[in-house]
C-alpha positions in Angstrom: -14.6 -25.3 4.2 -12.3 -28.6 5.2 -10.3 -26.5 7.7 -11.4 -24.3 10.1 -9.3 -21.1 8.8 -10.2 -17.4 8.1 -6.8 -16.2 7.5 -4.4 -16.8 4.7 -0.3 -16.8 5.1 0.0 -13.0 4.2 -1.7 -9.8 3.2 -1.0 -10.9 -0.7 -2.7 -13.8 -0.4 -5.5 -12.5 1.0 -5.7 -10.2 -1.9 -5.5 -12.9 -4.5 -8.1 -15.1 -2.3 -10.5 -12.2 -2.1 -10.4 -10.7 -5.4 -8.3 -12.9 -8.0 -5.8 -11.3 -10.3 -8.2 -8.4 -11.1 -7.7 -7.5 -7.5 -3.7 -7.9 -7.6 -3.6 -6.0 -10.7 -5.7 -3.1 -9.6 -3.6 -3.2 -6.1 -0.1 -3.2 -8.0 -1.6 -0.4 -10.0 -2.5 1.6 -7.0 1.0 1.3 -5.4 2.5 2.1 -8.5 1.1 5.3 -9.3 1.1 6.4 -5.6 4.8 5.7 -5.5 5.4 7.6 -8.8 3.5 10.4 -7.6 5.5 10.4 -4.4 8.8 10.5 -6.3 7.9 13.8 -8.1 8.1 15.9 -4.9 11.3 16.8 -3.1 13.3 14.1 -1.3 12.3 15.6 2.2 8.8 15.1 1.5 9.0 11.8 -0.6 11.2 9.8 1.8 8.8 9.5 4.7 6.2 8.4 2.5 8.0 5.9 0.5 9.6 4.7 3.9 6.0 3.9 5.2 5.0 2.4 2.2 8.0 0.1 2.0 7.2 -0.6 5.7 3.5 -1.6 5.3 4.4 -3.7 2.1 7.1 -5.6 3.9 5.0 -6.2 6.9 2.2 -7.7 4.3 4.5 -10.5 3.7 4.1 -11.6 7.4 0.6 -11.1 8.4 -2.6 -10.4 7.0 -3.3 -7.1 7.3 -6.4 -6.9 5.2 -8.2 -8.9 7.8 -6.3 -8.8 10.5 -4.9 -5.2 11.0 -6.8 -2.3 9.5 -4.2 0.2 11.0 -1.7 -1.1 8.5 -4.2 -0.9 5.6 -5.0 2.5 6.5 -1.3 3.5 6.7 -0.8 2.3 3.3 -3.9 4.1 1.7 -3.0 7.3 3.6 0.6 7.4 2.2 -0.1 6.6 -1.2 -3.1 8.8 -1.3 -0.7 12.1 -0.5 -0.2 14.4 -3.3 3.4 16.0 -3.7 3.4 19.5 -2.8 5.2 21.7 -5.3 6.7 24.9 -4.6 6.2 27.4 -7.5 6.6 30.9 -7.5 4.5 33.5 -9.2 5.7 35.7 -11.8 
């Protein structure tokens, strides 16, 4: 490298620089399917999950969380991996 830099400007640049367009498409698909799955549950269950997802995605615009903060990356994966709880009755 011409400059002694390891980090990009934000998490989305990290994603594009590290994996290119295929990584960006896979990331967008993961966020989209996780968000869709969250919206299928009750608002009391979906709201904290979607707020946490929004926080981490907004924080990724300011810092490189893929390299710098693995805690935020873990929060994003955990918030999108939760399955909705459906209350069903047995006939």
